[in-house]
C-alpha positions as CSV (number, residue, x, y, z in Angstrom):
1,M,-22.1,-75.0,-83.3
2,S,-20.6,-75.5,-86.5
3,D,-22.9,-78.1,-87.8
4,N,-25.4,-76.4,-90.1
5,N,-27.4,-79.7,-90.6
6,V,-31.2,-78.3,-90.1
7,Y,-32.4,-82.1,-89.3
8,S,-29.7,-82.2,-86.1
9,A,-31.1,-81.7,-82.7
10,P,-31.4,-78.6,-81.0
11,E,-28.8,-77.9,-78.4
12,S,-28.9,-75.6,-75.5
13,Q,-26.7,-74.6,-72.6
14,L,-27.9,-76.2,-69.3
15,I,-26.9,-74.0,-66.5
16,E,-26.1,-76.1,-63.1
17,P,-27.7,-74.7,-59.8
18,E,-25.0,-73.3,-57.6
19,S,-25.2,-76.1,-55.0
20,G,-27.2,-79.4,-55.2
21,K,-29.1,-78.7,-52.2
22,S,-32.3,-76.8,-52.0
23,N,-32.0,-73.4,-50.7
24,G,-34.6,-72.9,-48.0
25,L,-35.9,-69.6,-46.6
26,A,-33.6,-68.1,-43.9
27,S,-35.0,-68.2,-40.4
28,R,-35.9,-64.8,-38.8
29,W,-33.7,-65.3,-36.2
30,A,-31.0,-65.8,-38.6
31,R,-31.8,-62.7,-40.5
32,L,-32.3,-60.7,-37.2
33,G,-28.3,-62.1,-36.1
34,A,-27.1,-61.0,-39.2
35,S,-28.5,-57.4,-39.0
36,I,-27.3,-57.5,-35.3
37,I,-23.6,-58.4,-36.4
38,D,-23.8,-55.8,-39.5
39,S,-24.8,-53.1,-36.9
40,I,-22.2,-54.0,-34.1
41,I,-19.5,-53.8,-36.9
42,L,-20.7,-50.4,-38.1
43,M,-21.0,-49.0,-34.6
44,V,-17.5,-50.0,-33.9
45,I,-16.5,-47.7,-36.8
46,V,-19.2,-45.0,-36.8
47,L,-19.2,-44.2,-32.9
48,P,-15.5,-43.3,-32.5
49,I,-15.9,-40.8,-35.3
50,M,-19.1,-39.3,-33.8
51,Y,-17.0,-39.1,-30.4
52,L,-14.1,-37.3,-32.2
53,T,-16.4,-35.1,-33.9
54,G,-18.0,-33.9,-31.0
55,G,-21.3,-35.8,-31.6
56,F,-21.7,-36.7,-28.2
57,D,-21.0,-33.6,-26.6
58,G,-24.5,-32.0,-27.1
59,V,-26.2,-35.5,-26.3
60,M,-24.3,-35.3,-22.9
61,E,-25.7,-31.8,-22.2
62,G,-29.1,-33.0,-23.5
63,H,-29.1,-31.5,-26.9
64,Q,-29.9,-33.1,-30.1
65,P,-27.5,-33.1,-32.6
66,G,-28.3,-30.7,-35.5
67,L,-29.9,-32.1,-38.8
68,G,-26.9,-31.3,-40.9
69,Y,-24.6,-33.1,-38.5
70,S,-27.2,-36.0,-38.4
71,L,-27.3,-36.3,-42.1
72,V,-23.6,-36.0,-42.4
73,M,-23.3,-39.1,-40.1
74,A,-25.9,-41.2,-41.6
75,V,-24.5,-40.6,-44.8
76,L,-21.3,-41.6,-43.5
77,G,-23.0,-44.8,-42.1
78,I,-24.4,-45.9,-45.6
79,V,-20.9,-45.3,-47.3
80,V,-19.1,-47.3,-44.4
81,F,-21.9,-50.1,-44.9
82,F,-20.9,-50.5,-48.5
83,V,-17.5,-50.2,-48.4
84,I,-17.4,-53.1,-45.9
85,N,-20.0,-55.1,-47.6
86,Y,-19.6,-54.3,-51.3
87,R,-17.5,-57.2,-52.7
88,L,-19.4,-59.7,-50.6
89,L,-22.8,-58.5,-51.9
90,I,-21.7,-58.3,-55.3
91,T,-20.2,-61.8,-55.6
92,N,-22.5,-63.8,-52.8
93,G,-25.3,-61.5,-52.1
94,Q,-24.1,-61.4,-48.4
95,T,-23.1,-59.0,-45.8
96,V,-20.5,-59.7,-43.0
97,G,-23.5,-60.8,-40.9
98,K,-25.3,-62.9,-43.4
99,K,-22.0,-64.6,-44.3
100,L,-21.4,-65.6,-40.6
101,L,-24.8,-66.8,-40.4
102,D,-24.9,-68.6,-43.6
103,I,-27.4,-67.1,-45.5
104,K,-27.7,-64.9,-48.5
105,I,-30.1,-62.2,-50.5
106,V,-31.1,-63.9,-54.0
107,D,-33.7,-62.6,-56.6
108,L,-36.6,-64.7,-57.0
109,N,-34.8,-66.8,-59.5
110,D,-32.2,-67.7,-56.7
111,R,-29.5,-66.0,-58.3
112,V,-27.2,-63.4,-56.9
113,P,-29.0,-59.9,-57.1
114,L,-27.7,-57.3,-59.5
115,F,-26.1,-54.6,-57.5
116,Q,-27.8,-51.6,-59.0
117,Q,-31.2,-52.8,-59.7
118,Q,-31.7,-54.8,-56.5
119,I,-29.2,-54.4,-53.7
120,L,-29.3,-50.7,-54.0
121,V,-32.9,-50.3,-54.2
122,R,-33.2,-53.0,-51.3
123,Y,-31.1,-50.9,-49.1
124,A,-32.5,-47.6,-50.1
125,V,-35.8,-48.7,-49.1
126,Y,-34.4,-50.2,-45.8
127,M,-31.9,-47.2,-44.8
128,L,-33.1,-43.9,-46.4
129,P,-36.6,-43.8,-44.7
130,A,-34.8,-43.9,-41.4
131,Q,-33.5,-40.5,-41.9
132,V,-37.0,-39.0,-41.5
133,P,-37.7,-38.0,-38.2
134,F,-40.8,-40.2,-36.7
135,V,-42.2,-41.1,-39.8
136,G,-39.0,-43.1,-40.9
137,Q,-38.9,-45.1,-37.7
138,I,-43.0,-46.1,-38.0
139,F,-42.0,-47.2,-41.5
140,N,-38.9,-49.0,-40.4
141,L,-41.1,-51.0,-37.8
142,I,-43.7,-51.8,-40.3
143,N,-41.0,-52.9,-43.0
144,I,-39.5,-55.4,-40.2
145,L,-42.5,-56.5,-38.9
146,F,-43.1,-58.0,-42.4
147,I,-40.9,-60.4,-41.9
148,F,-43.8,-62.3,-39.8
149,T,-45.7,-63.0,-43.2
150,K,-45.6,-66.4,-44.6
151,E,-42.7,-65.7,-47.4
152,K,-40.7,-64.1,-44.4
153,R,-39.7,-61.0,-47.0
154,C,-39.8,-57.4,-45.5
155,I,-41.1,-54.5,-47.6
156,H,-37.4,-53.6,-48.6
157,D,-37.7,-57.7,-50.0
158,L,-40.6,-57.2,-51.9
159,V,-39.6,-53.8,-53.6
160,A,-36.3,-55.1,-54.5
161,K,-37.8,-58.6,-55.4
162,T,-35.2,-60.4,-53.4
163,R,-35.4,-63.0,-50.4
164,V,-33.1,-64.4,-47.7
165,V,-32.3,-68.1,-48.2
166,N,-30.0,-70.6,-46.4
167,C,-26.4,-71.3,-48.1
């Protein structure tokens, strides 16, 4: 923009959409499938750790693991989830399950969400309440049932201002 002519036409940098096709909302089945795939991947890693640390010993005898052990395993699960999915989340708005099912998380402007502002908020609303006994499970059920609204957005989507679309 070296032309200083005040009478020249204005210039603007146009941003091309990422793809030529319209990204419709992901189906409920695709979202469920992606969640199941992500859960299986997480279980393959976390369950052997629980076994090796004696997490199942008390359960086999009918005892519930202590609060401290449960919290450590919950934090471990969250860390493992982000270690596995961080790169995909920040570049494509996807987890491994979402990538396999060709869906992704976008903000309300169809862009990959910012990690700190949206992805962390989205997963905090999704994962942290589950750690609260009884109340967390009720909240998670209500959160998931929001998928049946017209917008197909769960509470964690609404709070983070995200939605899940087809790639």
